[in-house]
N, C-alpha and C positions, 0 to 999 in steps of 0.2 A: 504492499499499501506507498501508496505517495504521501508523503506531512502533509494533513493538510487543516485548517483553521479550526481551535476548539468549535467553535457554532459546529460545524459542518461533522467534527465528529456530535456531538449533540441533539443535531439535524438526524442521523443513525438511527441514534439511539430509541430518540421517538416513532421513526416507523420506527423498529425493531419490533418498540413497544407496542405500539398499535394492532401490527400483525399479530403477538401473541394476544392482545386481548383479541382478537377478534376470531383466533380459535389456527391461528394457520403457523402456523411452526415451520414449516419452509421456508417457507418467506422470507419466516423474521431469520435467519440462519446469517447472510450473503450483513441486511446490512448493522448484525451487534458484531460481525465478527472484524466487518470494516473500521469501528469505533473500536472497538475491543487491542485490535490494534495499533489505533492512532495514541487510542491511550500508554499505552503499554510503554509505544516505544518514546513519550511526549511527557513526561510524567506519570510514570509506572504506584507513585504514593500516594498519587491525589485518593479526595474523597469522589475526583467524578472515573479517576479508573475504574473506583472500585464499587460506584452504584453500573457499571456495563457487566462488569464482571455480573455479579449480581443479576442480574437481566435475561445476558448470556447463561446462564445455569438452563431456563424450563430450554432455549432453541440446544443448547449440545445435547440432552436426552443425557443433562445428571442430573 
């Protein structure tokens, strides 16, 4: 993933959460994975990284 602004990662998180909320787990995987990759590279210790990791758990099958 190319590094992008935090706002883009936040939008991807929102999109992934919307997919999860409507039961579209498969569609949630890509935006959540991209947001997760961004935050791991940008600031893995931030609270935002923790939020993406938590949101990504249902999409990853955890």
